[in-house]
C-alpha positions in Angstrom: 0.0 0.0 0.0 1.1 3.5 -0.8 -0.4 6.5 1.0 0.0 10.2 0.3 -1.0 12.7 3.1 -1.4 16.4 2.6 -0.9 17.9 6.1 -2.1 21.4 5.0 -5.5 20.2 3.8 -5.9 17.0 5.8 -6.6 15.1 2.5 -5.2 11.6 1.9 -5.0 9.3 -1.0 -4.3 5.5 -0.9 -3.1 3.2 -3.6 -2.5 -0.5 -3.8 1.0 -1.1 -5.2 1.6 -4.3 -7.3 5.2 -5.1 -8.2 5.9 -7.6 -11.0 9.4 -8.7 -11.7 8.5 -12.0 -13.3 8.9 -10.6 -16.9 12.1 -9.4 -18.5 11.3 -5.8 -17.4 9.8 -5.1 -14.0 6.5 -3.2 -13.6 4.9 -1.2 -10.9 1.1 -0.9 -10.9 -0.7 1.7 -8.8 -4.5 1.2 -8.2 -6.2 4.1 -6.6 -8.3 3.0 -3.6 -11.6 4.5 -2.4 -13.0 4.9 -5.9 -15.5 2.8 -7.8 -14.0 2.7 -11.3 -10.2 3.2 -11.2 -8.0 2.2 -14.1 -4.6 1.1 -12.8 -1.6 3.2 -13.6 1.3 1.0 -14.9 5.0 1.9 -15.1 7.9 -0.1 -16.5 10.9 0.0 -14.2 14.6 -0.1 -15.1 17.4 0.5 -12.7 21.2 1.1 -13.0 23.9 1.3 -10.4 26.6 4.0 -10.1 28.5 2.6 -7.1 28.3 0.3 -4.1 29.7 1.2 -0.6 29.2 -1.7 1.9 25.5 -2.4 2.2 24.7 0.8 0.3 24.0 1.0 -3.4 23.6 4.3 -5.3 22.0 4.4 -8.7 19.1 5.5 -10.8 15.6 4.2 -11.4 13.7 5.0 -14.5 9.9 4.7 -14.6 8.4 4.7 -18.1 4.6 5.1 -18.3 2.6 2.4 -19.9 -0.8 3.8 -18.9 -2.1 6.2 -16.4 -5.5 6.7 -14.7 -6.4 10.2 -15.8 -8.6 10.7 -12.7 -5.6 10.0 -10.4 -3.7 13.3 -10.5 -0.8 12.0 -8.4 -0.2 9.2 -10.9 -0.4 11.6 -13.8 2.0 14.0 -12.2 4.4 11.1 -11.4 4.1 10.0 -15.0 5.1 13.4 -16.3 8.0 13.8 -13.8 9.5 10.3 -14.4 9.2 10.6 -18.2 11.5 13.6 -18.0 13.9 12.6 -15.2 15.6 9.5 -13.8 15.0 9.1 -10.1 18.4 9.3 -8.3 18.3 7.0 -5.3 20.1 5.0 -2.7 19.3 1.4 -1.9 20.2 0.4 1.6 20.1 -3.3 2.7 18.4 -3.4 6.1 17.8 -7.1 6.4 17.9 -10.4 4.5 14.9 -9.7 2.4 14.4 -5.9 2.9 15.8 -2.9 1.1 15.1 0.7 1.9 15.0 3.0 -1.1 15.2 6.7 -0.5 15.4 9.5 -3.0 16.1 13.2 -3.1 13.3 13.5 -5.7 9.6 13.8 -4.9 8.7 10.3 -4.1 9.9 9.7 -0.6 10.9 6.4 1.0 10.0 2.8 0.0 10.8 -0.5 1.7 10.8 -3.4 -0.7 12.0 -6.9 -1.2 15.3 -6.4 -3.2 14.4 -9.2 -5.6 11.3 -7.3 -6.7 12.8 -4.4 -8.6 16.6 -4.3 -8.8 17.5 -7.9 -9.8 18.3 -6.7 -13.4 20.2 -3.6 -12.4 23.4 -3.1 -14.3 26.1 -0.4 -14.3 24.8 3.0 -15.4 26.1 4.2 -18.7 28.6 7.1 -18.6 27.5 10.4 -20.2 
């Protein structure tokens, strides 16, 4: 589950997050909760690694939009942002099957099973 809280207005939005890494390219699906007819927003995920320091890995994640629920303004905004920028991030191993992902970009902190999204990460290309 993913939740977004606006402390200024008191509004909140909740999504179910579905990670699929069974295919050649991983996908993230966001389903907006609390609505009757919500089309899922689907993003293809690719990741690359710049460097490793102990249990820390620094790299980039790219989310390419497959489809977006036009009624879900947060997914639409995320889609626009990620189609223009790679998300710079750190992966930190915090346990056997747990990785903390944190970014300096507007997306916050995620805790995931490392096998879900970064199994196919390779070295980032030099620019």
